[in-house]
C-alpha positions in Angstrom: 17.7 8.0 -7.6 17.3 9.1 -4.1 19.2 8.9 -0.9 19.0 6.3 1.8 17.1 7.4 4.9 16.9 6.0 8.5 14.0 4.4 10.2 13.5 7.6 12.2 13.4 9.7 9.0 10.9 7.2 7.5 8.6 7.4 10.4 8.9 11.2 10.4 7.4 11.3 6.9 4.2 9.8 8.2 4.0 12.1 11.3 4.9 15.3 9.5 3.0 15.2 6.2 0.1 17.8 6.1 -2.4 16.8 3.4 -2.0 13.5 1.4 0.1 10.4 1.6 -0.3 8.3 -1.6 1.2 4.8 -2.2 1.6 2.7 -5.2 1.9 -1.0 -4.3 2.9 -3.0 -7.4 4.1 -6.1 -5.6 2.2 -9.3 -5.3 4.2 -10.7 -2.4 5.7 -8.9 0.6 7.9 -11.2 2.7 6.4 -10.5 6.1 8.2 -10.3 9.6 7.8 -13.6 11.6 4.8 -12.1 13.7 3.0 -11.1 10.6 3.6 -14.5 9.0 1.7 -16.1 11.7 -1.4 -13.8 11.0 -1.1 -14.6 7.4 -1.0 -18.3 7.9 -4.0 -18.0 10.3 -6.0 -16.1 7.7 -5.2 -18.7 5.0 -6.3 -21.5 7.4 -9.6 -19.5 8.1 -8.6 -18.9 11.7 -7.9 -15.1 11.7 -10.9 -13.2 13.2 -8.9 -10.9 15.6 -7.3 -7.9 14.0 -5.8 -6.5 17.3 -2.4 -7.0 15.9 -3.1 -3.9 13.7 -4.2 -1.7 16.5 -1.0 0.6 16.5 -1.3 1.3 12.7 -5.0 1.8 12.9 -4.7 4.2 15.8 -2.2 6.3 13.8 -4.5 6.2 10.7 -7.5 7.5 12.8 -5.3 10.1 14.3 -4.0 11.4 11.0 -7.6 11.4 9.5 -8.7 13.4 12.5 -6.0 16.0 11.6 -7.5 16.1 8.1 -4.8 14.0 6.5 -5.7 11.7 3.7 -4.0 8.4 3.0 -4.6 6.7 -0.4 -3.2 3.6 -2.0 -3.4 1.7 -5.2 -2.5 -2.0 -5.1 -1.6 -3.3 -8.7 -2.2 -7.0 -8.4 -1.8 -10.1 -10.6 -4.9 -12.2 -11.0 -5.3 -15.0 -9.8 -4.4 -13.4 -6.5 -1.4 -14.7 -4.6 -2.0 -15.9 -0.9 -0.3 -12.6 0.2 -2.5 -10.5 -1.9 -5.6 -12.3 -0.6 -4.6 -11.7 3.0 -3.9 -8.0 2.3 -7.2 -7.7 0.5 -8.9 -9.2 3.6 -7.2 -7.1 6.2 -7.6 -3.8 4.2 -11.1 -3.5 5.6 -9.5 -2.7 9.0 -7.4 0.0 7.3 -10.4 1.4 5.5 -12.5 1.7 8.7 -9.7 3.9 10.1 -9.8 6.2 7.1 -7.2 4.7 4.7 -8.4 4.6 1.1 -7.3 1.5 -0.8 -8.1 0.7 -4.3 -7.2 -2.2 -6.6 -6.1 -2.4 -10.2 -5.5 -5.7 -11.8 -2.1 -5.8 -13.5 -3.6 -7.1 -16.8 -5.8 -4.0 -16.9 -2.9 -1.6 -16.3 -1.0 -3.3 -19.2 -4.1 -3.1 -21.4 -4.3 0.6 -20.7 -0.7 1.1 -21.2 -0.5 2.9 -17.8 3.1 1.7 -17.4 3.2 1.9 -13.6 6.8 1.2 -12.5 7.7 -2.0 -10.5 8.6 0.3 -7.8 6.8 0.5 -4.4 6.7 4.0 -3.0 4.8 6.6 -1.0 4.4 10.3 -2.1 3.9 12.8 0.7 2.2 16.1 0.0 3.2 15.8 -3.6 6.6 16.9 -2.9 8.7 14.0 -1.6 8.7 10.4 -2.4 9.9 7.5 -0.3 10.9 4.4 -2.3 10.6 1.0 -0.6 13.4 -1.3 -1.9 13.0 -5.1 -1.7 15.4 -7.9 -2.7 14.6 -10.7 -5.1 13.0 -12.9 -2.3 10.6 -10.0 -1.4 12.3 -9.0 1.8 12.5 -5.3 2.7 16.0 -3.9 2.1 15.8 -0.1 2.6 14.0 3.3 2.2 15.1 5.8 -0.2 14.0 9.5 -0.2 13.4 11.3 -3.6 12.8 15.0 -3.6 13.6 15.9 -7.3 10.5 17.6 -8.7 10.7 15.8 -12.1 10.9 12.4 -10.4 7.9 13.3 -8.1 5.7 14.4 -11.1 6.5 11.1 -12.8 5.5 9.1 -9.8 2.4 11.2 -9.2 1.4 10.5 -12.8 1.6 6.8 -12.4 -0.2 6.9 -9.1 -3.0 9.1 -10.5 -3.4 7.0 -13.6 -3.6 3.8 -11.5 -6.1 5.6 -9.1 -8.3 6.7 -12.0 -8.7 3.0 -13.4 -8.8 1.2 -10.1 -11.8 -0.1 -8.2 -12.7 0.1 -4.5 -11.6 -2.5 -2.1 -15.2 -3.6 -1.6 -15.8 -4.2 -5.3 -12.5 -6.0 -5.7 -13.0 -8.1 -2.6 -16.5 -9.1 -3.9 -15.1 -10.1 -7.2 -12.6 -12.4 -5.5 -15.0 -13.9 -3.0 -13.6 -12.1 0.1 -16.6 -11.8 2.4 -16.3 -9.5 5.3 -17.8 -10.7 8.7 
């Protein structure tokens, strides 16, 4: 187990990593903040064409990429996709354009391969620290937790790398699910 960290410490992890930030996203639903819920509802209604609400994050992604930093994610998703997973798949194109590498692994495939990824959402920064993102039973964010024990980091890296190896690109996964980019 790790130790709780503040929002300032959380943000510093992103600003201060030097090489790679990797995320394993095993959740099908993330209970969004009210402003994000509006965008998700617009997407599901076929009305979301403007992604300017993502400009702050996209700008940071581009800045980190310009510094030579890599950001990689694997989303382990249940099929058929939840509405939330469909939205995240659609808007991932914006992240990709800014340098974020996002891949997808169907949950049933992870089970078939016995990859055993934990039901734990986390980032790993420079292969030496992990930041766990805790949620409650209603998919609401609860807290961030820092883990720096090398044995725990290696275990999380193993799960991430195995998922990455068997995952497919966002483009391939989107095409499979009928998500057409404009």
